[in-house]
C-alpha angles and dihedrals in degrees: 000000000000127000113233135187125207112244116195112201136202094202135007126185137173118246096174140345089272104042144035137193119235126192115196128207093260090058097256114140130196140175108229129191113238091221092065103045135075123208115233104222101205100055142020089274141117130209106230125182112258093237091054092050091053093044095051096036097228126157113263141166119265090230113107122216122194116207 
């Protein structure tokens, strides 16, 4: 099981077939690999592994989701 955090984004755009750029509401921006993230279908949010959130320094919810 992997620990995920919910990341709500202001903008998201593709930069290649393997990566995308996400800008959060606090202004933080990160390039994320598509292979590591899950799209949360009900909101403009992504589920990003906790280690990747800390590594890229992007704004995320404190709620932890195990998948």
